[in-house]
LOKEMAR-615724 format. One record per residue: x, y, z of N, C-alpha, C, O in turn. Coordinates in pm, whole numbers, padded with zeros to 5 digits, always signed. Layout:
REM LOKEMAR-615724
XYZXYZXYZXYZ...
***
This chain:
REM LOKEMAR-615724
+00050-00134+00023+00018+00016-00024+00093+00111-00004+00042+00219+00028+00242+00098-00019+00316+00236-00002+00282+00313-00115+00296+00266-00228+00224+00461-00088+00235+00537-00197+00075+00578-00219+00026+00673-00281+00008+00461-00141-00145+00498-00187-00255+00597-00124-00282+00613-00005-00306+00654-00229-00358+00793-00121-00510+00751-00150-00560+00724-00259-00565+00753-00034-00717+00718-00030-00779+00852-00072-00872+00864-00152-00726+00933-00019-00784+01094-00083-00786+01125-00254-00871+01191-00315-00659+01052-00314-00663+01079-00429-00783+00987-00513-00853+01030-00605-00787+00817-00444-00881+00760-00507-01025+00785-00508-01097+00746-00600-01084+00870-00374-01226+00885-00362-01234+01016-00443-01342+01040-00496-01117+01118-00460-01151+01221-00556-01160+01148-00716-01225+01203-00804-01113+01064-00731-01120+01001-00897-01249+00945-00861-01345+00988-00926-01274+00853-00765-01466+00794-00761-01531+00872-00778-01613+00855-00869-01534+00992-00711-01645+01113-00732-01637+01156-00871-01742+01142-00934-01531+01210-00937-01546+01211-01076-01568+01171-01163-01599+01247-01254-01564+01008-01188-01639+00911-01227-01793+00935-01216-01869+00935-01313-01828+00956-01091-01962+00946-01064-02036+01087-01110-02157+01093-01132-01962+01179-01120-01987+01292-01162-02030+01283-01298-02150+01303-01321-01946+01253-01401-01952+01218-01519-02032+01107-01583-02042+01085-01704-02099+01024-01461-02203+00951-01504-02347+00962-01438-02425+00868-01420-02371+01125-01399-02481+01182-01358-02612+01129-01408-02707+01102-01334-02612+01114-01559-02714+01119-01634-02772+00970-01590-02894+00951-01592-02686+00869-01552-02743+00754-01533-02776+00728-01340-02814+00624-01284-02754+00819-01297-02792+00820-01122-02928+00831-01111-02981+00737-01053-03016+00936-01159-03161+00945-01192-03257+00758-01185-03346+00706-01118-03168+00722-01296-03262+00594-01312-03225+00480-01209-03306+00403-01157-03113+00483-01194-03031+00409-01046-03133+00419-00926-03201+00330-00875-03123+00557-00896-03173+00580-00759-03324+00559-00762-03372+00523-00654-03415+00577-00872-03562+00542-00897-03586+00404-00872-03685+00374-00805-03510+00314-00916-03476+00172-00910-03483+00156-00805-03578+00087-00770-03381+00214-00687-03352+00176-00582-03474+00227-00471-03496+00163-00368-03544+00342-00503-03634+00380-00416-03766+00297-00439-03845+00271-00347-03785+00254-00584-03909+00187-00587-03877+00051-00509-03972+00015-00439-03780-00022-00506-03735-00155-00441-03752-00160-00286-03803-00245-00213-03693-00040-00260-03700-00035-00119-03793+00001-00029-03776-00006+00092-03948+00060-00114-04074+00099-00085-04146-00038-00093-04232-00076-00013-04104-00103-00192-04178-00258-00229-04130-00339-00110-04225-00400-00062-04025-00360-00051-04010-00450+00065-04033-00419+00178-04052-00505+00264-04039-00250+00214-03982-00227+00343-04109-00088+00333-04079+00009+00403-04218-00077+00268-04314-00005+00243-04280+00150+00250-04166+00185+00282-04370+00237+00221-04348+00346+00179-04291+00456+00280-04241+00559+00234-04301+00433+00432-04274+00533+00543-04146+00515+00572-04108+00415+00632-04056+00621+00528-03909+00628+00501-03861+00616+00659-03759+00556+00691-03966+00693+00768-03936+00696+00895-03918+00539+00960-03838+00511+01048-04006+00450+00899-03989+00318+00953-03903+00223+00854-03885+00109+00896-03850+00255+00735-03822+00170+00648-03628+00244+00617-03605+00340+00543-03564+00197+00664-03386+00256+00683-03395+00273+00574-03399+00391+00538-03404+00143+00447-03328+00128+00337-03399+00274+00241-03331+00359+00184-03529+00267+00246-03587+00377+00190-03533+00526+00215-03513+00612+00129-03513+00537+00364-03472+00695+00368-03350+00710+00352-03308+00825+00366-03245+00592+00316-03113+00650+00262-03119+00644+00154-03015+00684+00102-03213+00602+00062-03253+00605-00084-03294+00759-00106-03218+00825-00178-03406+00822-00053-03446+00944-00027-03327+01027-00001-03323+01137-00057-03252+01000+00057-03159+01081+00098-03006+01142-00011-02940+01246-00023-03009+00994-00077-02918+00988-00187-02999+01067-00280-02943+01171-00313-03114+01048-00332-03201+01129-00426-03206+01293-00373-03241+01380-00453-03178+01318-00270-03209+01464-00232-03062+01561-00285-03041+01670-00337-02959+01410-00220-02821+01501-00285-02789+01525-00419-02711+01609-00464-02864+01435-00483-02870+01425-00628-02970+01531-00711-02985+01536-00833-03040+01622-00597-03127+01692-00690-03216+01632-00732-03230+01680-00845-03325+01521-00715-03369+01442-00780-03536+01539-00755-03576+01547-00639-03607+01595-00849-03749+01640-00802-03816+01561-00729-03835+01441-00745-03853+01628-00649-03956+01579-00505-04082+01519-00587-04156+01469-00503-04129+01505-00699-04258+01454-00738-04208+01308-00819-04294+01226-00849-04046+01279-00855-04037+01205-00900-04000+01079-00785-04026+00960-00806-03935+01133-00662-03926+01031-00539-04027+01006-00480-04024+00912-00401-04149+01082-00498-04262+01020-00435-04345+00938-00539-04406+00836-00507-04345+00981-00644-04389+00860-00770-04360+00711-00753-04434+00614-00769-04195+00724-00704-04095+00613-00702-04167+00535-00576-04188+00416-00597-04200+00578-00471-04215+00531-00348-04353+00460-00393-04370+00342-00363-04471+00545-00480-04590+00522-00470-04575+00395-00565-04632+00296-00518-04510+00375-00693-04484+00241-00706-04437+00109-00642-04479-00007-00636-04339+00174-00598-04295+00038-00518-04372+00018-00393-04351-00082-00325-04485+00132-00347-04590+00057-00244-04686+00014-00314-04783-00007-00240-04717-00018-00466-04840-00045-00521-04943+00048-00532-05055+00004-00558-04925+00177-00515-05020+00302-00490-05035+00348-00666-05132+00411-00708-04906+00295-00763-04929+00327-00896-04864+00233-00955-04755+00192-00914-04930+00186-01070-04869+00067-01162-04694+00065-01199-04660+00182-01217-04581-00025-01215-04462+00000-01238-04419-00138-01253-04484-00240-01227-04255-00124-01317-04201-00239-01309-04180-00309-01199-04204-00245-01097-04138-00437-01178-04134-00521-01064-03970-00577-01099-03948-00665-01182-03874-00514-01026-03745-00534-01049-03712-00610-00924-03735-00593-00805-03645-00704-00999-03549-00829-00898-03411-00812-00877-03340-00808-00978-03342-00796-00732-03233-00788-00714-03151-00904-00731-03182-01017-00694-03025-00864-00798-02961-00984-00819-02787-00946-00786-02744-00836-00821-02731-01008-00743-02574-01004-00694-02456-01074-00761-02392-01154-00693-02426-01055-00869-02281-01112-00930-02167-01122-00846-02156-01044-00751-02078-01215-00870-01940-01223-00840-01866-01270-00922-01896-01369-00988-01755-01208-00934-01628-01257-01040-01498-01179-01009-01483-01109-00909-01416-01196-01096-01245-01211-01111-01237-01108-01212-01310-01118-01312-01141-00988-01196-01078-00949-01291-00930-00955-01340-00866-01054-01376-00893-00828-01334-00751-00880-01385-00666-00886-01264-00669-00813-01164-00586-00993-01293-00503-01039-01143-00554-01097-01065-00497-01101-00956-00674-01162-01080-00793-01183-00988-00837-01111-00894-00884-01159-00792-00826-00971-00918-00900-00866-00823-01047-00933-00836-01103-00983-00933-01094-00912-00685-01242-00936-00676-01339-00832-00723-01302-00715-00727-01483-00872-00766-01520-00795-00819-01690-00843-00802-01745-00937-00861-01747-00753-00709-01912-00783-00705-01993-00674-00760-01964-00555-00745-02125-00730-00842-02201-00653-00928-02357-00652-00873-02433-00749-00880-02386-00533-00823-02541-00545-00766-02610-00485-00883-02569-00389-00948-02740-00565-00907-02815-00552-01024-02949-00509-00966-02981-00537-00851-03038-00431-01062-03203-00437-01047-03240-00450-01168-03200-00358-01240-03324-00559-01239-03351-00577-01341-03504-00648-01327-03549-00709-01230-03579-00615-01478-03703-00719-01505-03657-00826-01576-03737-00919-01588-03538-00839-01632-03504-00955-01668-03392-01034-01632-03286-01022-01694-03403-01107-01545-03270-01189-01524-03189-01272-01675-03071-01262-01707-03278-01335-01730-03165-01384-01827-03084-01249-01914-02963-01252-01935-03167-01137-01959-03072-01050-02001-02943-00987-01925-02837-00934-01957-03015-01024-01800-02883-00910-01720-02749-01043-01716-02630-01012-01719-02770-01110-01713-02682-01237-01676-02590-01240-01779-02469-01261-01770-02668-01214-01900-02575-01257-01983-02506-01134-02058-02420-01148-02145-02554-01017-02016-02485-00892-02004-02366-00867-01923-02263-00813-01963-02390-00911-01809-02269-00922-01704-02140-01035-01746-02017-01026-01747-02222-01126-01775-02089-01241-01825-02034-01196-01927-01912-01206-01914-02070-01141-02045-02018-01055-02168-01898-00948-02132-01792-00931-02192-01948-00884-02018-01865-00768-02003-01772-00818-01934-01659-00788-01973-01782-00907-01812-01657-01010-01757-01561-01047-01890-01464-00977-01917-01594-01151-01960-01519-01226-02048-01452-01155-02135-01330-01168-02147-01528-01062-02215-01480-00927-02342-01372-00845-02254-01285-00784-02315-01374-00841-02132-01263-00749-02060-01167-00836-01961-01132-00798-01849-01144-00917-02002-01020-01036-01935-01052-01046-01769-00965-01036-01683-01214-01071-01740-01219-01127-01635-01324-01245-01657-01368-01284-01765-01357-01299-01516-01452-01429-01529-01566-01431-01437-01522-01420-01322-01668-01438-01439-01793-01460-01303-01740-01583-01239-01685-01679-01292-01766-01561-01123-01761-01684-01020-01906-01727-00987-02008-01687-01043-01898-01812-00892-02010-01856-00798-02071-01786-00720-02010-01683-00693-02178-01798-00664-02222-01701-00530-02122-01715-00434-02060-01820-00423-02102-01617-00365-02000-01625-00245-01859-01648-00242-01785-01671-00147-01833-01636-00380-01655-01665-00449-01587-01535-00384-01467-01546-00358-01648-01420-00355-01556-01305-00336-01641-01253-00235-01582-01155-00192-01752-01268-00171-01826-01175-00112-01759-01162+00017-01750-01058+00082-01710-01287+00051-01650-01260+00192-01535-01180+00214-01474-01175+00321-01501-01104+00092-01375-01020+00123-01399-00873+00114-01325-00780+00083-01559-00880+00159-01596-00757+00161-01709-00707+00297-01784-00790+00347-01708-00603+00330-01801-00579+00455-01901-00479+00410-01876-00373+00353-02025-00528+00447-02127-00401+00428-02140-00285+00519-02155-00328+00633-02140-00177+00516-02070-00104+00603-02141+00048+00539-02176+00071+00423-02145+00118+00636-02150+00272+00603-02033+00341+00578-01948+00304+00659-01992+00424+00503-01840+00504+00511-01854+00633+00455-01930+00666+00364-01766+00711+00526-01775+00881+00496-01590+00904+00506-01514+00870+00597-01569+00952+00418-01404+00986+00436-01401+01174+00424-01453+01231+00328-01360+01218+00494-01351+01364+00532-01201+01452+00485-01105+01389+00530-01181+01510+00450-01082+01565+00369-00937+01621+00511-00945+01666+00625-00849+01593+00440-00719+01621+00525-00727+01736+00569-00753+01831+00495-00698+01752+00737-00699+01888+00779-00832+01912+00887-00847+01992+00979-00924+01801+00827-01026+01822+00955-00961+01779+01068-00854+01720+01083-01099+01846+01196-01028+01791+01340-01079+01738+01363-01202+01738+01360-00957+01618+01421-01002+01483+01383-01064+01445+01550-01127+01341+01568-01042+01527+01646-01082+01472+01793-01249+01522+01781-01345+01460+01826-01250+01634+01716-01405+01688+01726-01481+01574+01650-01583+01512+01681-01419+01568+01565-01494+01456+01480-01510+01365+01513-01620+01315+01493-01413+01296+01578-01447+01133+01671-01525+01169+01735-01639+01124+01717-01501+01266+01837-01642+01268+01963-01780+01286+01901-01872+01245+01971-01811+01339+01781-01948+01390+01757-01996+01200+01698-02095+01136+01733-01870+01152+01592-01924+01028+01571-01958+00919+01637-02062+00859+01611-01865+00878+01742-01866+00764+01817-01980+00813+01907-02028+00723+01975-02032+00933+01922-02154+01012+02026-02305+00921+01962-02396+00864+02022-02273+00943+01801-02356+00921+01744-02373+00768+01680-02458+00733+01598-02309+00719+01717-02309+00556+01676-02231+00493+01586-02267+00382+01546-02102+00555+01534-01976+00526+01461-01939+00399+01488-01947+00376+01608-01886+00269+01396-01816+00201+01489-01670+00213+01451-01581+00151+01511-01647+00298+01348-01482+00320+01378-01461+00427+01304-01541+00472+01222-01317+00486+01338-01283+00607+01248-01105+00590+01245-01027+00572+01339-01092+00598+01165-00952+00606+01114-00855+00707+01034-00908+00783+00953-00759+00711+01047-00692+00828+00992-00618+00721+00842-00573+00606+00839-00634+00813+00748-00540+00750+00637-00400+00824+00643-00371+00928+00703-00303+00727+00547-00157+00817+00544-00183+00980+00487-00117+01072+00535-00260+00997+00409-00270+01106+00339-00348+01229+00408-00366+01343+00366-00391+01162+00535-00440+01312+00668-00590+01284+00597-00658+01387+00603-00641+01204+00551-00789+01190+00566-00852+01118+00650-00786+01031+00707-00990+01131+00683-01014+01059+00819-01143+00997+00755-01231+01049+00685-01125+00872+00800-01242+00752+00737-01312+00740+00906-01258+00728+01016-01465+00751+00860-01537+00702+00935-01649+00590+00935-01743+00624+00863-01663+00497+00980-01713+00334+00949-01824+00347+01038-01814+00396+01150-01936+00301+00984-02090+00250+01083-02159+00129+01014-02150+00076+00904-02230+00108+01123-02305+00001+01066-02407+00079+00938-02423+00201+00928-02482-00050+00825-02524+00040+00745-02662+00103+00794-02708+00209+00752-02720+00020+00891-02875+00119+00945-02839+00238+01032-02924+00319+01068-02699+00250+01069-02679+00406+01148-02618+00503+01059-02577+00603+01119-02602+00504+00948-02520+00583+00856-02570+00710+00827-02510+00817+00814-02711+00680+00819-02774+00842+00829-02775+00921+00899-02770+01042+00878-02786+00825+01057-02792+00899+01176-02641+00967+01181-02620+01085+01208-02582+00907+01162-02370+00950+01192-02379+01049+01114-02336+01154+01162-02427+01054+00989-02386+01135+00853-02474+01257+00915-02398+01354+00910-02603+01299+00973-02652+01346+00975-02617+01437+01129-02637+01558+01145-02562+01347+01229-02497+01453+01343-02351+01506+01296-02287+01600+01343-02315+01410+01182-02178+01519+01195-02176+01652+01148-02103+01746+01178-02340+01638+01010-02315+01739+00926-02372+01865+01035-02314+01973+01046-02468+01836+01095-02496+01902+01190-02423+01990+01325-02464+02070+01409-02288+01922+01293-02147+01966+01377-02070+02048+01281-01962+02091+01322-02105+02077+01160-02016+02120+01096-01909+02052+01025-01813+02105+00970-01941+01905+01034-01817+01816+00963-01884+01720+00837-01938+01610+00834-01849+01823+00733-01950+01761+00607-01840+01666+00505-01752+01718+00438-01866+01519+00510-01793+01441+00420-01809+01485+00279-01911+01529+00227-01663+01462+00213-01640+01438+00071-01723+01327+00036-01809+01348-00049-01713+01206+00088-01768+01100+00007-01831+01037+00145-01779+01037+00256-01966+00978+00103-02019+00935+00169-02155+00824+00144-02260+00867+00096-02140+00688+00178-02215+00598+00115-02231+00477+00190-02142+00448+00270-02320+00409+00178-02342+00236+00237-02263+00171+00117-02299+00182-00001-02170+00114+00154-02087+00014+00024-02074-00134+00091-02116-00190+00193-01988-00169-00026-01936-00297+00041-01775-00292+00013-01707-00306-00089-01740-00259+00172-01597-00184+00186-01494-00325+00150-01509-00423+00224-01421-00332+00071-01277-00429+00073-01225-00441+00209-01211-00337+00275-01190-00574+00267-01096-00606+00386-00971-00562+00330-00898-00490+00398-00938-00595+00213-00804-00601+00174-00829-00492+00016-00940-00482-00037-00721-00430-00031-00739-00369-00141-00590-00394-00251-00477-00401-00201-00600-00400-00317-00468-00449-00412-00473-00323-00526-00579-00304-00586-00349-00232-00556-00311-00129-00617-00267-00174-00755-00190-00270-00768-00312-00108-00852-00317-00162-00974-00277-00017-01041-00349+00082-01031-00141-00020-01115-00067+00062-01219-00069+00066-01350-00167-00001-01382-00021+00104-01436+00039+00114-01550-00082+00029-01625-00198+00030-01582-00044-00042-01735-00109-00131-01814-00245-00254-01773-00330-00309-01843-00220-00258-01668-00300-00379-01558-00441-00258-01523-00562-00266-01545-00359-00154-01462-00491-00037-01411-00584-00013-01529-00705-00032-01525-00501+00036-01655-00606+00039-01734-00703-00106-01826-00809-00105-01888-00623-00193-01801-00730-00288-01828-00836-00341-01721-00936-00403-01758-00809-00314-01588-00902-00328-01476-00987-00228-01479-01096-00252-01425-00966-00094-01538-01052+00041-01536-01173-00004-01646-01293+00006-01625-01109-00057-01772-01176-00105-01856-01325-00215-01826-01447-00212-01847-01255-00278-01783-01350-00390-01708-01469-00320-01622-01587-00333-01651-01412-00226-01487-01513-00176-01424-01619-00115-01495-01736-00126-01460-01573-00036-01619-01660+00083-01666-01747+00019-01760-01845+00078-01805-01706-00141-01805-01784-00212-01880-01881-00235-01799-01989-00213-01855-01892-00271-01682-02014-00325-01583-02083-00226-01521-02194-00246-01470-02026-00116-01520-02083-00007-01455-02182+00059-01588-02287+00117-01562-02135+00042-01733-02242+00082-01830-02345+00034-01835-02434+00089-01900-02366-00069-01777-02472-00168-01814-02590-00092-01745-02577-00021-01645-02715-00118-01815-02796-00025-01769-02872-00093-01628-02928-00025-01542-02861-00223-01629-02939-00294-01507-02844-00319-01377-02878-00369-01270-02686-00260-01425-02606-00250-01291-02665-00146-01187-02745-00061-01227-02633-00151-01077-02677-00043-00976-02534-00023-00933-02498+00077-00995-02434-00066-00859-02315-00049-00822-02204-00166-00842-02242-00283-00844-02102-00142-00853-01980-00223-00889-01854-00205-00786-01777-00109-00783-01851-00320-00704-01740-00309-00590-01625-00410-00656-01636-00501-00738-01530-00365-00599-01421-00422-00629-01277-00411-00495-01297-00336-00399-01177-00469-00500-01089-00488-00435-00937-00406-00481-00838-00375-00415-00968-00391-00607-00887-00314-00707-00897-00165-00682-01002-00101-00684-00748-00109-00653-00718+00034-00631-00674+00089-00775-00556+00067-00804-00742+00150-00859-00655+00209-00989-00579+00352-00940-00646+00449-00903-00466+00353-00944-00364+00466-00954-00359+00492-01066-00353+00408-01156-00363+00675-01087-00343+00738-01196-00207+00764-01212-00167+00824-01312
***
């Protein structure tokens, strides 16, 4: 991990997300719809829906769009019935990759994901082949120079699981998935705004990719992320520019 900059990697990921902002609404609508279908349309009693609505607000999704997605999920409006799927596989040099999808056509989705893997130097694995390498958690990263003591006090009081310093000076806060929104809101109310915040599958160990291998691995990740049915792609690979 020598020379690895968590901060630079987070900024790189943010840049990629901003470049794909046109697809974010589609993915958020799916997530809100499924969350409402599985846990009901009351965000106060449905942590997954609450998180999805929070993310929609951060991305400036119109209120009507959010409300209609909730209504479709809770059965008040007709809509597509999405199925959640997770595919696991391997990228360049065996880097672990997990792909979360929402689809109305499982046959189409698995074919597209398999094709993206095989065309770009990876291969699909079996269920459980790499998921043990990731932890489901809330993750927030704060800029270098943030007041560590103050942030730590607020985060721990709000229910954070762990706070760590990265070599580049950034600070990382980890929460249980269901505590993510409460911890994030408490930190923001105290003046600590994360540069990056999401509920994610955090790799236990990361592998640094540079040079040609980095280019090949990024091509595979891009191919997966660009599929219409893909919601999220998680990997143990860290692409160094």
